[in-house]
C-alpha positions as CSV (number, residue, x, y, z in Angstrom):
1,M,117.3,86.5,92.3
2,T,117.7,85.1,95.8
3,K,114.8,83.6,97.7
4,M,113.6,85.7,100.6
5,P,113.9,84.0,104.0
6,S,110.5,82.9,105.2
7,A,109.4,83.8,108.7
8,E,107.7,80.5,109.0
9,R,110.9,78.6,108.1
10,L,112.7,80.6,110.8
11,V,110.0,79.8,113.3
12,A,110.3,76.1,112.4
13,K,114.0,76.1,112.6
14,Y,114.2,77.8,116.1
15,G,110.9,76.5,117.5
16,T,109.8,80.0,118.6
17,R,108.2,83.2,117.4
18,D,110.1,85.2,120.1
19,P,112.2,87.7,118.2
20,Y,114.7,88.0,121.1
21,E,115.3,84.3,121.2
22,I,115.8,84.2,117.4
23,A,118.1,87.2,117.5
24,R,120.2,85.4,120.1
25,A,120.3,82.2,118.1
26,L,121.5,84.2,115.1
27,G,124.2,85.7,117.2
28,C,122.7,89.2,117.3
29,I,123.0,91.5,120.3
30,V,119.9,93.3,121.4
31,I,120.3,96.6,123.3
32,F,117.6,98.8,124.9
33,V,118.7,102.4,124.9
34,P,117.0,105.8,124.8
35,L,116.5,106.7,121.1
36,R,115.2,110.1,120.2
37,G,112.9,110.0,117.1
38,L,113.7,106.4,116.3
39,R,112.0,103.2,117.5
40,G,114.9,101.1,116.6
41,F,117.7,100.3,114.1
42,Y,120.4,97.8,113.6
43,R,124.1,98.1,112.9
44,R,126.7,95.6,111.8
45,M,129.9,96.2,113.7
46,K,132.9,93.9,113.6
47,R,130.9,91.0,112.0
48,C,128.2,91.3,114.6
49,N,124.6,92.5,114.2
50,I,123.5,94.8,117.0
51,I,119.8,95.7,117.3
52,F,119.1,98.9,119.2
53,I,115.5,99.3,120.5
54,D,114.1,102.4,122.2
55,N,113.8,101.6,125.9
56,T,110.5,103.7,126.2
57,L,108.5,101.3,124.0
58,D,106.0,98.9,125.6
59,E,106.5,95.1,125.2
60,V,104.4,94.7,122.1
61,Q,106.1,97.5,120.3
62,S,109.6,96.3,121.4
63,R,108.9,92.8,120.1
64,L,107.7,94.3,116.8
65,V,110.8,96.5,116.5
66,C,113.1,93.6,117.2
67,A,111.3,91.4,114.6
68,H,111.3,94.3,112.1
69,E,115.1,94.7,112.5
70,L,115.6,90.9,112.2
71,G,113.7,91.4,108.9
72,H,116.3,93.9,107.8
73,I,119.2,91.7,108.8
74,L,117.8,88.7,106.9
75,L,116.3,90.4,103.9
76,H,118.6,93.4,103.3
77,K,122.1,92.3,104.1
78,G,124.5,95.1,103.8
79,A,121.9,97.8,103.4
80,N,122.2,100.7,105.8
81,R,118.8,102.6,105.7
82,L,120.0,105.5,107.9
83,F,122.9,106.1,105.6
84,M,120.7,105.7,102.5
85,D,118.1,108.1,103.8
86,R,120.7,110.8,104.7
87,N,123.2,110.4,101.9
88,T,121.6,109.0,98.7
89,Y,118.5,109.4,96.6
90,L,117.6,105.7,96.9
91,I,114.0,105.1,98.0
92,T,114.0,102.9,101.2
93,G,110.3,102.5,101.5
94,R,110.4,99.0,99.9
95,Y,112.9,97.9,102.5
96,E,110.6,99.2,105.3
97,L,107.6,97.5,103.8
98,E,109.3,94.2,103.6
99,A,110.6,94.4,107.1
100,R,107.1,95.3,108.5
101,R,105.6,92.4,106.7
102,F,108.3,90.0,107.8
103,A,107.8,91.1,111.4
104,A,104.0,90.5,111.2
105,C,104.6,87.0,109.8
106,L,107.2,86.2,112.3
107,L,105.3,87.3,115.4
108,Y,101.8,86.1,114.7
109,S,100.7,82.5,113.8
110,D,97.8,81.7,111.5
111,E,95.9,80.2,114.5
112,E,96.4,83.3,116.6
113,L,95.1,85.6,113.9
114,E,92.3,83.4,112.5
115,P,89.6,85.0,114.8
116,Y,90.3,88.3,113.1
117,L,89.4,87.1,109.6
118,E,85.7,87.9,110.4
119,R,86.4,91.2,112.1
120,P,87.4,94.6,110.8
121,C,91.0,94.9,109.8
122,A,91.5,97.7,112.3
123,D,90.9,95.1,115.1
124,A,93.7,92.9,113.9
125,A,96.0,96.0,113.4
126,A,95.3,97.1,117.0
127,Y,96.0,93.6,118.3
128,M,99.2,93.3,116.4
129,G,100.3,96.8,117.2
130,T,100.8,97.7,113.5
131,D,99.2,99.6,110.7
132,E,96.2,98.3,108.8
133,D,98.1,97.6,105.6
134,T,100.5,95.3,107.4
135,A,97.6,93.6,109.2
136,R,95.7,93.1,106.0
137,Y,98.9,91.6,104.3
138,R,99.3,89.2,107.2
139,L,95.6,88.2,107.3
140,K,95.6,87.4,103.6
141,R,98.3,84.9,104.2
142,I,96.4,82.8,106.7
143,K,96.1,79.2,105.5
144,K,92.6,78.2,106.5
145,K,92.0,74.8,108.1
146,A,90.2,72.3,105.9
């Protein structure tokens, strides 16, 4: 079993939580286009990862989608979710869950989220632009200062 890439190791390596900068450093191309019914996806073409993001999303959601797609690129090499959804009986929910969690860990530092430990999880989810399950997952991983 291969070890999953850590969002924190990626942040340490590239010195940023900006998913666009990390994508660029990894050689990915990010393109904003009108997508109907999708917020984003990635394709590997000619040995190049291309992240497509719906151009109607706000900045918070665009960053979240970019980080989510980076999660797929790093965690699920070679998996094509759109193909799997349409042409197989494989359940892709696990891949989506892992990518959502990766994105939350990449985008938000422990220090930034620490104030939300004493507040309702819905507040953290609203701040992060994600669902409560993902916010809860991220909050549980905060390393409290001694």
